[in-house]
C-alpha positions as CSV (number, residue, x, y, z in Angstrom):
1,X,100.2,45.7,11.3
2,X,103.2,44.9,13.6
3,X,103.4,46.2,17.2
4,X,106.1,48.7,17.9
5,X,108.2,46.2,19.8
6,X,108.1,43.8,16.9
7,X,109.6,46.2,14.4
8,X,113.2,45.6,13.5
9,X,113.6,49.3,13.0
10,X,112.6,50.3,16.5
11,X,114.8,50.3,19.6
12,X,111.8,49.3,21.8
13,X,111.7,47.8,24.5
14,X,115.2,49.1,25.4
15,X,114.3,52.7,25.0
16,X,111.4,54.8,26.1
17,X,108.9,56.8,24.2
18,X,110.4,60.2,23.3
19,X,108.5,63.0,25.2
20,X,106.8,60.5,27.5
21,X,106.2,61.6,31.1
22,X,104.2,60.4,34.0
23,X,102.5,63.2,36.0
24,X,101.0,62.8,39.5
25,X,103.2,59.8,40.2
26,X,102.4,57.9,43.4
27,X,103.3,54.5,44.8
28,X,101.3,53.0,47.6
29,X,102.4,50.0,49.6
30,X,99.6,48.5,51.7
31,X,97.8,51.7,52.7
32,X,100.9,53.9,53.0
33,X,102.0,56.4,50.3
34,X,105.7,56.4,49.4
35,X,105.7,60.1,48.6
36,X,103.9,62.7,50.8
37,X,101.9,63.9,47.8
38,X,101.7,62.9,44.1
39,X,104.7,64.2,42.3
40,X,105.6,65.2,38.7
41,X,108.6,63.0,38.4
42,X,111.6,64.6,36.7
43,X,115.4,64.0,36.4
44,X,116.2,65.7,39.8
45,X,113.7,63.4,41.5
46,X,115.4,60.4,39.8
47,X,118.8,61.6,41.0
48,X,117.6,62.0,44.6
49,X,116.0,58.6,44.7
50,X,119.1,56.9,43.1
51,X,121.5,58.8,45.5
52,X,119.4,57.7,48.5
53,X,119.2,54.1,47.4
54,X,120.3,51.5,49.9
55,X,122.6,49.0,48.2
56,X,121.4,50.4,44.9
57,X,122.1,49.0,41.5
58,X,125.5,50.3,40.3
59,X,124.1,51.2,36.9
60,X,121.6,53.6,38.6
61,X,123.9,55.1,41.3
62,X,127.1,55.8,39.4
63,X,125.7,58.6,37.1
64,X,125.7,56.5,33.9
65,X,122.2,57.8,33.2
66,X,122.6,61.6,32.6
67,X,119.8,64.1,31.8
68,X,120.0,63.4,28.0
69,X,119.8,59.6,28.4
70,X,117.1,59.8,31.1
71,X,114.9,62.2,28.9
72,X,115.2,60.2,25.7
73,X,116.3,56.7,26.4
74,X,116.0,55.5,30.0
75,X,113.1,57.3,31.7
76,X,113.2,55.3,34.9
77,X,111.1,56.1,37.9
78,X,112.2,54.9,41.3
79,X,110.3,54.6,44.5
80,X,112.1,53.2,47.5
81,X,109.5,51.3,49.5
82,X,111.8,49.5,51.9
83,X,111.1,51.8,54.8
84,X,107.3,51.3,54.6
85,X,106.9,47.6,54.7
86,X,106.9,44.9,57.4
87,X,108.8,42.0,55.8
88,X,106.6,39.4,57.4
89,X,103.3,40.8,56.2
90,X,102.3,40.5,52.5
91,X,101.5,43.9,51.1
92,X,99.8,45.1,47.9
93,X,101.7,47.6,45.6
94,X,99.7,50.2,43.8
95,X,101.4,52.5,41.2
96,X,99.4,55.4,40.0
97,X,100.1,58.2,37.5
98,X,98.8,60.2,34.6
99,X,100.2,59.7,31.1
100,X,101.6,63.2,30.2
101,X,102.2,62.5,26.5
102,X,99.8,62.9,23.6
103,X,99.8,59.2,22.8
104,X,99.3,55.9,24.6
105,X,102.2,54.2,26.4
106,X,103.1,50.9,27.8
107,X,104.6,50.8,31.3
108,X,106.9,48.1,32.7
109,X,106.8,47.9,36.4
110,X,109.5,45.9,38.3
111,X,109.1,45.3,42.0
112,X,112.2,44.1,43.7
113,X,112.3,42.8,47.2
114,X,114.8,41.0,49.4
115,X,114.6,38.1,51.8
116,X,117.5,37.0,53.9
117,X,118.0,33.5,55.3
118,X,120.8,31.1,56.3
119,X,121.3,27.7,54.8
120,X,123.0,25.0,56.8
121,X,125.1,23.2,54.2
122,X,125.4,20.1,56.3
123,X,121.7,19.5,57.1
124,X,120.1,21.6,54.3
125,X,118.1,23.4,56.9
126,X,116.9,27.0,56.3
127,X,116.5,29.5,59.0
128,X,115.6,33.2,58.9
129,X,117.8,36.0,60.4
């Protein structure tokens, strides 16, 4: 049998599993929790995290994802870890949660980080800010 993402009649991986939810969601960077306690992530939490995003992706912060799209198509969970990390120290990222649906699910986790540096175009030298 073919996997779900291999079916020409399925919109995966561009949509999420209908009715899927992650309960007791928590992200840990190093030994520091991002949220004070594990949360049941819902649309309001998504809105607050996207509103508070620093230099956020325009597709997330301009309300293109409404409640209907978030619930059935783009169930995106955001955790802003930028305030918890020291940029010069490597950190581990631990994502935890409980699958709230009645069937198994695949999870795609994307970790985005930023490094800033200057490039001298004459010498090719690189220096940090």
